[in-house]
Backbone of each chain as ProteinMPNN parsed JSONL, in Angstrom:
{"seq_chain_A": "XXXXXXXXXXXXXXXXXXXXXXXXXXXXXXXXXXXXXXXXXXXXXXXXXXXXXXXXXXXXXXXXXXXXXXXXXXXXXXXXXXXXXXXXXXXXXXXXXXXXXXXXXXXXXXXXXXXXXXXXXXXXXXXXXXXX", "coords_chain_A": {"N_chain_A": [[-6.442, -8.984, -26.201], [-4.899, -7.892, -23.19], [-4.238, -4.514, -22.577], [-1.443, -2.756, -21.341], [-1.415, -0.011, -19.287], [0.91, 2.274, -19.176], [0.924, 4.689, -17.992], [-0.576, 4.567, -15.767], [-1.06, 4.716, -12.195], [-0.36, 2.393, -10.802], [1.253, 1.049, -12.648], [3.342, 2.857, -12.942], [4.307, 2.777, -10.352], [5.164, 0.091, -10.14], [7.16, 0.034, -12.129], [8.903, 1.987, -11.116], [9.695, 0.815, -8.686], [10.959, -1.476, -9.676], [13.063, -0.27, -11.067], [14.513, 1.057, -9.014], [15.198, -1.133, -7.418], [16.791, -2.557, -9.152], [18.924, -0.799, -9.393], [19.756, -0.973, -6.769], [20.736, -3.614, -6.594], [22.858, -3.437, -8.409], [24.46, -1.506, -7.146], [25.047, -2.89, -4.801], [26.671, -4.947, -5.796], [28.828, -3.467, -6.856], [29.793, -2.121, -4.557], [30.384, -4.322, -2.985], [32.456, -5.584, -4.445], [34.365, -3.529, -4.331], [34.764, -3.213, -1.566], [35.887, -5.654, -0.894], [38.252, -5.519, -2.297], [39.44, -3.236, -1.277], [39.664, -3.173, 1.775], [40.363, -1.5, 3.898], [39.324, 0.977, 6.243], [38.172, 3.834, 4.896], [37.2, 7.237, 4.071], [35.993, 7.067, 1.551], [35.199, 4.387, 1.41], [33.319, 4.313, 3.481], [31.424, 6.031, 2.412], [30.695, 4.673, 0.048], [29.685, 2.35, 1.191], [27.312, 3.129, 2.308], [25.787, 3.737, 0.141], [24.066, 1.631, -1.141], [21.829, 1.751, 0.48], [20.393, 3.935, -0.259], [18.735, 3.512, -2.658], [16.95, 1.815, -1.377], [15.665, 3.506, 0.425], [14.402, 5.045, -1.5], [12.581, 3.245, -2.577], [10.784, 3.024, -0.509], [9.799, 5.591, -0.526], [8.547, 5.477, -3.027], [6.457, 3.699, -2.467], [4.993, 5.202, -0.6], [4.297, 7.354, -2.198], [2.732, 6.089, -4.108], [0.635, 5.305, -2.466], [-0.452, 7.803, -1.894], [-1.434, 8.564, -4.349], [-3.34, 6.768, -5.14], [-6.808, 5.537, -4.947], [-9.209, 6.137, -2.238], [-10.003, 3.711, -1.023], [-8.084, 1.76, -1.762], [-5.907, 3.069, -0.705], [-6.466, 2.951, 2.011], [-6.295, 0.196, 2.476], [-3.628, -0.348, 1.701], [-2.284, 1.269, 3.516], [-2.991, 0.103, 5.959], [-1.784, -2.393, 5.675], [0.882, -1.597, 5.435], [1.369, -0.331, 7.885], [0.883, -2.47, 9.612], [2.926, -4.261, 8.823], [5.133, -2.69, 9.485], [4.789, -2.477, 12.246], [5.028, -5.181, 13.044], [7.657, -5.652, 12.26], [9.047, -3.846, 13.883], [8.386, -4.928, 16.357], [9.548, -7.526, 16.223], [12.244, -6.857, 15.861], [12.759, -5.488, 18.219], [12.291, -7.524, 20.082], [14.313, -9.264, 19.301], [16.486, -7.673, 19.9], [16.396, -7.644, 22.704], [16.91, -10.328, 23.108], [19.536, -10.462, 22.226], [20.706, -8.8, 24.08], [20.131, -9.965, 26.615], [20.264, -12.734, 26.375], [22.442, -13.378, 24.929], [22.204, -13.932, 22.209], [23.011, -14.316, 18.745], [23.631, -11.407, 16.752], [21.713, -10.43, 14.002], [22.573, -9.291, 10.628], [21.959, -5.838, 10.188], [20.937, -4.93, 7.79], [19.101, -6.776, 7.061], [16.715, -6.073, 8.074], [15.122, -4.626, 6.326], [14.357, -6.473, 4.128], [12.967, -8.117, 5.877], [10.838, -6.528, 6.651], [9.394, -6.454, 4.209], [8.725, -9.106, 3.955], [6.933, -9.368, 6.078], [5.09, -7.563, 5.134], [4.154, -8.882, 2.87], [2.963, -11.075, 4.126], [0.978, -9.726, 5.532], [-0.596, -8.901, 3.424], [-1.931, -11.19, 2.745], [-3.738, -11.457, 4.759], [-4.98, -9.002, 5.256], [-7.455, -8.008, 3.541], [-9.535, -6.343, 3.151], [-10.867, -3.183, 4.235], [-12.745, -1.349, 6.577]], "CA_chain_A": [[-5.227, -8.907, -25.394], [-4.96, -6.797, -22.228], [-3.25, -3.452, -22.788], [-0.88, -2.218, -20.104], [-1.365, 1.44, -19.298], [2.142, 2.628, -18.463], [0.749, 5.962, -17.287], [-1.364, 4.357, -14.561], [-0.262, 4.827, -10.966], [0.204, 1.099, -10.422], [2.351, 0.735, -13.575], [4.469, 3.726, -12.56], [4.822, 2.254, -9.088], [5.895, -1.146, -10.428], [8.385, 0.375, -12.872], [9.816, 2.701, -10.197], [10.266, -0.164, -7.746], [11.902, -2.302, -10.439], [14.234, 0.561, -11.353], [15.316, 1.276, -7.802], [15.753, -2.41, -6.954], [17.891, -2.879, -10.07], [20.057, 0.03, -8.954], [20.179, -1.534, -5.486], [21.563, -4.804, -6.867], [24.096, -2.959, -9.059], [25.289, -0.863, -6.109], [25.53, -3.948, -3.896], [27.779, -5.628, -6.467], [29.97, -2.54, -6.941], [30.331, -1.9, -3.206], [30.956, -5.601, -2.552], [33.76, -5.74, -5.113], [35.288, -2.503, -3.835], [35.08, -3.478, -0.152], [36.807, -6.807, -0.828], [39.547, -5.099, -2.844], [40.01, -2.167, -0.428], [38.938, -3.313, 3.048], [40.751, -0.516, 4.919], [38.248, 1.982, 6.397], [38.475, 5.174, 4.384], [35.957, 7.986, 3.818], [35.357, 6.557, 0.325], [34.525, 3.121, 1.73], [32.109, 4.649, 4.261], [30.447, 6.616, 1.477], [30.186, 3.605, -0.827], [28.931, 1.366, 1.992], [25.974, 3.666, 2.57], [25.069, 3.929, -1.128], [22.935, 0.726, -1.437], [20.635, 2.056, 1.278], [19.63, 5.029, -0.875], [17.588, 2.97, -3.414], [15.986, 1.257, -0.426], [14.868, 4.663, 0.845], [13.57, 5.477, -2.628], [11.441, 2.317, -2.742], [9.789, 3.403, 0.51], [9.18, 6.812, -1.051], [7.641, 5.034, -4.107], [5.263, 3.125, -1.838], [4.219, 6.297, -0.004], [3.745, 8.149, -3.307], [1.642, 5.286, -4.675], [-0.49, 5.412, -1.526], [-1.07, 9.131, -1.987], [-2.04, 8.744, -5.672], [-4.414, 5.815, -5.388], [-8.086, 5.968, -4.37], [-9.292, 6.038, -0.77], [-10.12, 2.329, -0.563], [-6.776, 1.124, -1.91], [-5.011, 3.741, 0.25], [-6.754, 2.427, 3.351], [-5.751, -1.17, 2.552], [-2.157, -0.281, 1.652], [-1.812, 1.865, 4.776], [-3.125, -0.883, 7.038], [-0.736, -3.402, 5.465], [2.185, -0.964, 5.703], [1.485, -0.123, 9.336], [0.984, -3.8, 10.23], [4.272, -4.778, 8.56], [6.064, -1.877, 10.277], [4.621, -2.866, 13.651], [5.601, -6.512, 13.255], [9.117, -5.522, 12.139], [9.516, -3.196, 15.116], [8.227, -5.888, 17.45], [10.544, -8.593, 16.097], [13.577, -6.279, 16.078], [12.885, -5.201, 19.652], [12.421, -8.819, 20.757], [15.662, -9.774, 18.999], [17.404, -6.828, 20.663], [16.438, -8.147, 24.084], [17.589, -11.632, 23.071], [20.977, -10.17, 22.112], [21.137, -8.166, 25.332], [20.019, -10.796, 27.82], [20.484, -14.175, 26.156], [23.654, -13.514, 24.097], [21.876, -14.468, 20.885], [23.765, -13.635, 17.671], [22.96, -10.278, 16.111], [21.659, -10.561, 12.537], [22.949, -8.038, 9.983], [20.829, -4.904, 10.23], [20.304, -4.734, 6.476], [18.026, -7.755, 6.902], [15.46, -5.489, 8.565], [14.313, -4.209, 5.168], [13.628, -7.636, 3.587], [12.036, -8.623, 6.892], [9.647, -5.696, 6.541], [8.625, -6.857, 3.031], [8.141, -10.424, 4.24], [5.74, -9.097, 6.888], [4.119, -6.885, 4.266], [3.549, -9.949, 2.069], [2.066, -11.846, 5.004], [-0.193, -8.885, 5.839], [-1.446, -8.875, 2.216], [-2.763, -12.393, 2.738], [-4.773, -11.359, 5.801], [-5.716, -7.725, 5.19], [-8.051, -8.008, 2.205], [-10.499, -5.25, 3.07], [-10.913, -2.311, 5.424], [-14.019, -0.634, 6.703]], "C_chain_A": [[-5.3, -7.699, -24.459], [-3.843, -5.79, -22.489], [-2.741, -2.974, -21.425], [-0.791, -0.709, -20.24], [-0.16, 1.888, -18.465], [2.034, 3.967, -17.739], [-0.06, 5.792, -16.001], [-0.443, 4.394, -13.343], [0.391, 3.498, -10.603], [1.359, 0.71, -11.341], [3.585, 1.576, -13.24], [5.14, 3.22, -11.287], [5.685, 1.022, -9.341], [7.214, -0.841, -11.127], [9.395, 1.078, -11.972], [10.504, 1.723, -9.256], [11.304, -1.022, -8.463], [13.202, -1.534, -10.705], [15.136, 0.725, -10.14], [15.936, -0.03, -7.294], [16.889, -2.875, -7.866], [19.137, -2.094, -9.671], [20.644, -0.494, -7.641], [21.129, -2.718, -5.702], [22.9, -4.371, -7.477], [25.035, -2.342, -8.013], [25.863, -1.891, -5.138], [26.747, -4.64, -4.496], [29.017, -4.736, -6.484], [30.627, -2.375, -5.57], [30.998, -3.177, -2.688], [32.34, -5.826, -3.134], [34.786, -4.771, -4.519], [35.731, -2.829, -2.399], [36.029, -4.661, -0.005], [38.208, -6.4, -1.301], [40.244, -4.071, -1.951], [39.331, -2.194, 0.941], [39.293, -2.262, 4.106], [39.693, 0.601, 5.006], [38.708, 3.375, 5.969], [37.15, 5.921, 4.2], [35.221, 7.481, 2.571], [34.592, 5.266, 0.604], [33.241, 3.378, 2.521], [31.018, 5.172, 3.327], [29.821, 5.527, 0.602], [29.304, 2.619, -0.059], [27.497, 1.833, 2.241], [25.12, 3.687, 1.3], [23.907, 2.961, -1.376], [21.675, 1.035, -0.628], [19.787, 3.148, 0.623], [18.487, 4.51, -1.765], [16.521, 2.364, -2.513], [15.058, 2.37, 0.062], [13.926, 5.116, -0.259], [12.386, 4.539, -2.853], [10.352, 2.644, -1.709], [9.051, 4.668, 0.052], [8.18, 6.455, -2.169], [6.331, 4.486, -3.527], [4.372, 4.241, -1.297], [3.58, 7.156, -1.095], [2.566, 7.41, -3.945], [0.401, 5.371, -3.785], [-1.219, 6.742, -1.697], [-1.812, 9.325, -3.313], [-3.259, 7.852, -5.895], [-5.712, 6.264, -4.713], [-8.173, 5.611, -2.892], [-9.341, 4.597, -0.272], [-8.762, 1.625, -0.613], [-5.782, 1.737, -0.913], [-5.209, 3.183, 1.655], [-6.156, 1.026, 3.51], [-4.221, -1.132, 2.612], [-1.593, 0.262, 2.959], [-1.883, 0.84, 5.9], [-2.049, -1.968, 6.914], [0.638, -2.839, 5.846], [2.4, -0.808, 7.214], [1.638, -1.465, 10.054], [2.394, -4.357, 10.054], [5.31, -4.004, 9.381], [6.005, -2.291, 11.749], [5.254, -4.215, 13.941], [7.129, -6.464, 13.187], [9.692, -4.896, 13.409], [9.469, -4.177, 16.288], [9.328, -6.946, 17.403], [11.956, -8.059, 16.366], [13.812, -5.978, 17.565], [13.093, -6.501, 20.428], [13.827, -9.381, 20.547], [16.716, -8.972, 19.766], [17.528, -7.29, 22.105], [17.125, -9.509, 24.157], [19.106, -11.434, 23.006], [21.5, -9.68, 23.464], [21.184, -9.133, 26.502], [20.376, -12.259, 27.599], [21.673, -14.44, 25.234], [23.379, -14.215, 22.767], [22.652, -13.655, 19.85], [22.949, -12.492, 17.067], [22.914, -10.492, 14.598], [22.13, -9.254, 11.896], [21.733, -7.109, 9.881], [20.178, -4.681, 8.866], [19.194, -5.75, 6.207], [16.68, -7.218, 7.385], [14.545, -5.125, 7.391], [13.604, -5.395, 4.497], [12.618, -8.204, 4.574], [10.717, -7.851, 6.824], [8.778, -6.167, 5.377], [8.03, -8.249, 3.187], [6.85, -10.235, 5.052], [4.655, -8.408, 6.055], [3.378, -7.921, 3.413], [2.573, -10.768, 2.889], [0.795, -11.034, 5.281], [-1.142, -8.809, 4.636], [-2.402, -10.066, 2.194], [-3.932, -12.257, 3.707], [-5.599, -10.078, 5.715], [-6.233, -7.572, 3.763], [-9.08, -6.899, 2.047], [-10.411, -4.418, 4.337], [-12.247, -1.581, 5.42], [-13.781, 0.856, 6.552]], "O_chain_A": [[-5.709, -6.614, -24.872], [-2.672, -6.15, -22.606], [-3.515, -2.811, -20.482], [-0.179, -0.188, -21.172], [-0.195, 1.884, -17.235], [2.922, 4.344, -16.973], [-0.219, 6.741, -15.234], [0.759, 4.145, -13.432], [1.538, 3.46, -10.157], [2.336, 0.113, -10.889], [4.714, 1.084, -13.251], [6.364, 3.232, -11.16], [6.797, 0.918, -8.824], [8.258, -1.386, -10.768], [10.594, 0.808, -12.045], [11.716, 1.782, -9.049], [12.389, -1.269, -7.937], [14.297, -2.084, -10.581], [16.353, 0.556, -10.22], [17.062, -0.035, -6.798], [17.837, -3.512, -7.407], [20.243, -2.631, -9.616], [21.856, -0.465, -7.429], [22.184, -2.806, -5.074], [23.952, -4.886, -7.099], [26.235, -2.616, -7.996], [27.012, -1.782, -4.707], [27.733, -4.893, -3.803], [30.118, -5.184, -6.166], [31.846, -2.474, -5.434], [32.041, -3.123, -2.037], [33.274, -6.204, -2.427], [35.925, -5.148, -4.242], [36.912, -2.733, -2.064], [36.872, -4.681, 0.892], [39.215, -6.874, -0.775], [41.472, -4.033, -1.873], [38.509, -1.327, 1.236], [38.591, -2.147, 5.111], [39.226, 1.105, 3.985], [39.54, 3.998, 6.628], [36.09, 5.295, 4.176], [33.991, 7.466, 2.53], [33.484, 5.068, 0.105], [32.212, 2.75, 2.274], [29.85, 4.801, 3.441], [28.603, 5.461, 0.435], [28.31, 2.118, -0.584], [26.584, 1.017, 2.368], [23.891, 3.66, 1.367], [22.838, 3.413, -1.787], [20.577, 0.627, -1.008], [18.598, 3.271, 0.916], [17.368, 5.009, -1.651], [15.334, 2.392, -2.838], [13.839, 2.208, 0.108], [12.794, 5.521, 0.005], [11.313, 4.977, -3.27], [9.159, 2.553, -1.998], [7.838, 4.791, 0.223], [7.105, 7.047, -2.255], [5.245, 4.774, -4.03], [3.159, 4.235, -1.503], [2.455, 7.631, -0.936], [1.544, 8.01, -4.279], [-0.724, 5.491, -4.27], [-2.448, 6.798, -1.65], [-2.718, 10.155, -3.398], [-4.107, 8.146, -6.738], [-5.719, 7.26, -3.989], [-7.333, 4.884, -2.362], [-8.785, 4.288, 0.782], [-8.343, 0.983, 0.35], [-4.936, 1.042, -0.352], [-4.248, 2.97, 2.394], [-5.58, 0.707, 4.551], [-3.6, -1.786, 3.45], [-0.569, -0.209, 3.452], [-0.954, 0.719, 6.697], [-1.476, -2.406, 7.912], [1.444, -3.511, 6.49], [3.471, -1.112, 7.74], [2.427, -1.585, 10.991], [2.991, -4.864, 11.004], [6.254, -4.593, 9.908], [7.035, -2.437, 12.409], [5.933, -4.386, 14.953], [7.813, -7.142, 13.954], [10.7, -5.362, 13.94], [10.392, -4.243, 17.1], [9.966, -7.231, 18.417], [12.763, -8.723, 17.016], [14.905, -6.183, 18.093], [13.947, -6.582, 21.31], [14.451, -9.899, 21.473], [17.716, -9.526, 20.224], [18.624, -7.326, 22.664], [17.824, -9.816, 25.123], [19.861, -12.156, 23.657], [22.569, -10.079, 23.924], [22.135, -9.136, 27.283], [20.752, -12.952, 28.544], [21.894, -15.572, 24.806], [24.202, -14.983, 22.267], [22.917, -12.469, 20.044], [21.735, -12.602, 16.894], [23.952, -10.71, 13.974], [22.094, -8.21, 12.547], [20.632, -7.538, 9.534], [19.013, -4.292, 8.786], [18.437, -5.61, 5.247], [15.636, -7.823, 7.14], [13.329, -5.303, 7.469], [12.388, -5.351, 4.307], [11.561, -8.703, 4.186], [9.634, -8.428, 6.922], [7.561, -6.274, 5.522], [6.973, -8.548, 2.631], [5.822, -10.847, 4.763], [3.462, -8.642, 6.249], [2.159, -7.86, 3.251], [1.491, -11.117, 2.418], [-0.313, -11.569, 5.268], [-2.353, -8.668, 4.809], [-3.525, -9.973, 1.698], [-4.986, -12.861, 3.508], [-6.78, -10.072, 6.061], [-5.53, -7.067, 2.888], [-9.453, -6.554, 0.926], [-9.942, -4.885, 5.375], [-12.789, -1.247, 4.366], [-14.725, 1.642, 6.625]]}, "seq_chain_B": "XXXXXXXXXXXXXXXXXXXXXXXXXXXXXXXXXXXXXXXXXXXXXXXXXXXXXXXXXXXXXXXXXXXXXX", "coords_chain_B": {"N_chain_B": [[-21.688, 0.124, 5.925], [-24.976, 0.1, 4.938], [-26.12, -0.242, 1.607], [-27.736, 0.509, -1.51], [-26.37, 0.492, -3.808], [-25.487, -1.404, -5.706], [-27.853, -2.275, -6.917], [-28.769, 0.125, -7.994], [-26.725, 0.685, -9.791], [-26.864, -1.491, -11.541], [-29.426, -1.038, -12.558], [-28.941, 1.259, -13.955], [-27.498, 0.303, -15.979], [-24.772, 0.043, -15.803], [-21.457, -1.235, -15.559], [-19.271, -2.486, -12.955], [-16.741, -1.581, -13.534], [-17.301, 0.538, -15.286], [-18.589, 2.32, -13.546], [-16.543, 2.765, -11.765], [-14.749, 4.188, -13.366], [-16.261, 6.508, -13.862], [-16.319, 7.515, -11.293], [-13.714, 7.862, -10.723], [-12.185, 6.052, -9.302], [-10.75, 2.866, -8.189], [-11.805, -0.365, -9.494], [-11.924, -2.182, -7.491], [-12.557, -0.58, -5.336], [-15.209, 0.13, -5.879], [-16.397, -2.386, -5.769], [-15.922, -2.959, -3.075], [-17.418, -0.975, -1.764], [-19.999, -1.59, -2.639], [-20.331, -4.108, -1.512], [-20.394, -3.617, 1.145], [-17.95, -3.532, 2.414], [-16.415, -1.406, 2.671], [-16.684, 1.775, 4.0], [-17.605, 4.59, 2.363], [-15.843, 7.735, 1.92], [-17.087, 11.04, 2.693], [-16.777, 12.616, 0.461], [-16.538, 10.721, -1.639], [-19.007, 9.503, -1.382], [-20.693, 11.628, -2.088], [-19.877, 11.919, -4.73], [-20.792, 9.512, -5.82], [-23.507, 9.858, -5.394], [-23.864, 11.988, -7.091], [-23.44, 10.812, -9.616], [-25.713, 9.222, -9.895], [-27.621, 11.065, -9.581], [-29.01, 11.473, -7.17], [-30.045, 11.997, -3.726], [-27.607, 11.516, -1.107], [-28.534, 9.93, 1.003], [-30.443, 8.38, -0.176], [-29.034, 6.438, -1.3], [-27.187, 5.431, 0.501], [-27.745, 3.945, 3.613], [-28.566, 5.767, 6.445], [-27.365, 5.157, 9.468], [-27.627, 6.568, 11.784], [-29.764, 8.169, 11.785], [-32.918, 8.831, 13.19], [-35.469, 6.416, 12.821], [-38.361, 7.053, 11.007], [-41.837, 6.862, 11.802], [-41.7, 4.645, 13.356]], "CA_chain_B": [[-22.846, 0.978, 5.69], [-25.869, -0.561, 3.964], [-26.285, 0.561, 0.398], [-28.393, -0.134, -2.651], [-25.56, 0.917, -4.953], [-25.436, -2.454, -6.721], [-29.134, -2.253, -7.642], [-28.796, 1.371, -8.781], [-25.758, 0.552, -10.883], [-27.435, -2.436, -12.519], [-30.569, -0.375, -13.213], [-28.402, 2.268, -14.87], [-26.772, -0.407, -17.045], [-23.328, 0.273, -15.654], [-20.647, -2.279, -14.928], [-18.447, -1.944, -11.846], [-15.631, -0.846, -14.157], [-17.857, 1.81, -15.788], [-18.83, 3.208, -12.402], [-15.221, 3.135, -11.23], [-14.207, 5.255, -14.235], [-17.037, 7.719, -13.613], [-15.994, 8.025, -9.95], [-12.264, 8.077, -10.614], [-11.607, 5.14, -8.296], [-10.492, 1.527, -8.719], [-12.961, -1.261, -9.481], [-11.946, -2.787, -6.147], [-13.245, 0.347, -4.434], [-16.648, -0.009, -6.152], [-16.793, -3.696, -5.222], [-15.899, -2.873, -1.608], [-18.551, -0.156, -1.307], [-21.229, -2.347, -2.912], [-20.449, -5.274, -0.627], [-20.345, -3.127, 2.53], [-16.634, -3.778, 3.009], [-15.757, -0.098, 2.813], [-17.561, 2.931, 4.161], [-16.962, 5.637, 1.553], [-15.702, 9.073, 2.501], [-18.186, 11.923, 2.303], [-16.487, 13.046, -0.909], [-16.895, 9.634, -2.561], [-20.461, 9.329, -1.299], [-21.289, 12.701, -2.897], [-19.605, 11.608, -6.137], [-21.724, 8.443, -6.192], [-24.834, 10.486, -5.464], [-23.851, 12.815, -8.309], [-23.566, 9.941, -10.796], [-27.097, 8.747, -10.012], [-28.476, 12.235, -9.378], [-29.867, 11.167, -6.028], [-29.444, 12.375, -2.443], [-26.74, 10.472, -0.538], [-29.287, 9.008, 1.873], [-31.216, 7.442, -1.0], [-28.097, 5.388, -1.736], [-26.599, 4.841, 1.708], [-28.605, 4.004, 4.782], [-27.966, 6.523, 7.547], [-27.691, 4.397, 10.678], [-27.752, 7.483, 12.928], [-30.992, 8.947, 11.658], [-34.053, 8.105, 13.794], [-36.423, 5.891, 11.839], [-39.676, 7.693, 11.134], [-42.974, 5.951, 11.765], [-41.422, 3.435, 14.139]], "C_chain_B": [[-23.714, 0.337, 4.602], [-26.109, 0.362, 2.772], [-27.05, -0.222, -0.668], [-27.657, 0.231, -3.946], [-25.572, -0.119, -6.077], [-26.711, -2.431, -7.581], [-29.203, -1.01, -8.54], [-27.883, 1.259, -10.006], [-26.31, -0.364, -11.972], [-28.576, -1.781, -13.295], [-30.095, 0.656, -14.232], [-27.61, 1.621, -16.011], [-25.268, -0.199, -16.998], [-22.647, -0.959, -15.08], [-19.872, -1.632, -13.778], [-17.292, -1.118, -12.406], [-16.092, 0.516, -14.684], [-18.007, 2.81, -14.641], [-17.504, 3.688, -11.807], [-14.614, 4.276, -12.047], [-14.928, 6.571, -13.966], [-16.656, 8.369, -12.277], [-14.514, 8.354, -9.792], [-11.626, 7.252, -9.522], [-11.35, 3.783, -8.954], [-11.782, 0.699, -8.686], [-13.089, -1.94, -8.12], [-12.712, -1.902, -5.161], [-14.759, 0.235, -4.622], [-17.162, -1.315, -5.551], [-16.908, -3.616, -3.694], [-17.079, -2.063, -1.082], [-19.853, -0.943, -1.491], [-21.438, -3.484, -1.905], [-20.293, -4.904, 0.841], [-19.019, -3.458, 3.22], [-15.865, -2.479, 3.173], [-16.816, 0.979, 2.95], [-16.936, 4.09, 3.403], [-16.837, 6.947, 2.324], [-16.9, 9.9, 2.048], [-18.018, 12.361, 0.852], [-16.914, 11.971, -1.92], [-18.405, 9.402, -2.556], [-21.168, 10.391, -2.141], [-21.064, 12.451, -4.388], [-20.585, 10.549, -6.642], [-23.128, 9.018, -6.352], [-24.954, 11.337, -6.727], [-24.049, 11.988, -9.567], [-25.028, 9.524, -11.007], [-28.118, 9.867, -9.816], [-29.516, 11.978, -8.278], [-29.239, 11.729, -4.754], [-28.642, 11.2, -1.87], [-27.556, 9.449, 0.257], [-30.259, 8.111, 1.102], [-30.344, 6.284, -1.467], [-27.508, 4.654, -0.528], [-27.558, 5.031, 2.877], [-27.896, 4.768, 5.892], [-28.323, 5.845, 8.858], [-27.941, 5.286, 11.893], [-29.048, 8.292, 12.882], [-32.144, 8.169, 12.294], [-35.035, 7.67, 12.717], [-37.778, 6.559, 12.063], [-40.759, 6.622, 11.068], [-42.751, 4.68, 12.553], [-42.163, 3.471, 15.464]], "O_chain_B": [[-23.247, 0.069, 3.495], [-26.275, 1.573, 2.917], [-27.008, -1.452, -0.711], [-28.247, 0.271, -5.026], [-25.655, 0.233, -7.254], [-26.651, -2.55, -8.805], [-29.637, -1.084, -9.69], [-28.235, 1.686, -11.105], [-26.234, -0.056, -13.162], [-28.69, -1.936, -14.511], [-30.757, 0.899, -15.241], [-27.113, 2.313, -16.901], [-24.584, -0.257, -18.019], [-23.2, -1.64, -14.217], [-19.824, -0.409, -13.647], [-16.911, -0.095, -11.837], [-15.384, 1.515, -14.554], [-17.613, 3.972, -14.745], [-17.36, 4.842, -11.404], [-14.039, 5.212, -11.492], [-14.296, 7.621, -13.855], [-16.664, 9.592, -12.139], [-14.114, 9.036, -8.849], [-10.658, 7.675, -8.889], [-11.686, 3.573, -10.12], [-12.721, 1.014, -7.955], [-14.189, -2.235, -7.653], [-13.414, -2.392, -4.277], [-15.509, 0.244, -3.646], [-18.215, -1.351, -4.914], [-17.856, -4.131, -3.101], [-17.676, -2.423, -0.067], [-20.705, -0.958, -0.602], [-22.563, -3.78, -1.503], [-20.084, -5.775, 1.686], [-18.963, -3.64, 4.436], [-14.779, -2.464, 3.753], [-17.725, 1.086, 2.127], [-15.845, 4.536, 3.758], [-17.606, 7.23, 3.242], [-17.632, 9.51, 1.138], [-18.993, 12.464, 0.108], [-17.565, 12.269, -2.922], [-19.006, 9.137, -3.598], [-22.138, 10.085, -2.834], [-21.936, 12.731, -5.21], [-21.136, 10.665, -7.737], [-23.84, 8.71, -7.309], [-26.014, 11.395, -7.35], [-24.749, 12.412, -10.486], [-25.518, 9.478, -12.135], [-29.326, 9.639, -9.879], [-30.71, 12.229, -8.439], [-28.024, 11.92, -4.703], [-28.963, 10.039, -2.119], [-27.295, 8.248, 0.187], [-30.833, 7.184, 1.673], [-30.845, 5.277, -1.967], [-27.353, 3.433, -0.534], [-28.101, 6.113, 3.099], [-26.758, 4.453, 6.239], [-29.461, 5.943, 9.316], [-28.416, 4.807, 12.923], [-29.38, 9.009, 13.826], [-32.339, 6.992, 11.991], [-35.387, 8.441, 11.824], [-38.272, 6.614, 13.189], [-40.619, 5.614, 10.374], [-43.529, 3.732, 12.436], [-42.051, 2.538, 16.259]]}, "name": "protein", "num_of_chains": 2, "seq": "XXXXXXXXXXXXXXXXXXXXXXXXXXXXXXXXXXXXXXXXXXXXXXXXXXXXXXXXXXXXXXXXXXXXXXXXXXXXXXXXXXXXXXXXXXXXXXXXXXXXXXXXXXXXXXXXXXXXXXXXXXXXXXXXXXXXXXXXXXXXXXXXXXXXXXXXXXXXXXXXXXXXXXXXXXXXXXXXXXXXXXXXXXXXXXXXXXXXXXXXXX"}
């Protein structure tokens, strides 16, 4: 039976991501309930509304930390995937911005940018399998 | 970068996982170096040379060095 080394960088990375994403879901639920019950804009609502973005920031920090801890080959692959996904996200968001500006296309919620980034990251994983 | 790492590793009776542990890198990194999909850093090249107790250029072909006797 394969033993899982919970002290390995990849295990720590996976557990950290799971932890922060769990907190993200919990915060989303709490803020959602609160915002529906108290829709009037107050400093508390502004504060709570920002809270779910903090775990998102922490997941990015987890990725960057994992990159710094892993070996040079894995770091090169992860960096290329990360940069590719970032570039594609920036490109699509810019294109959508022009569509909104010039063609009156509907604006998607900005919080969708983060999942969009991970979709592009997943796609880049399929194509970026090695780096010189 | 052309390398005879795979032959050296086999001759030393090491698996890719064994070599990865000795070098402190992932097995994927060893596979990538062996299959010329990754050019190792100078640090990693020296580590590999250290494991086999050989000069770096006995393991990796230096494409910039003029060939002697040509």
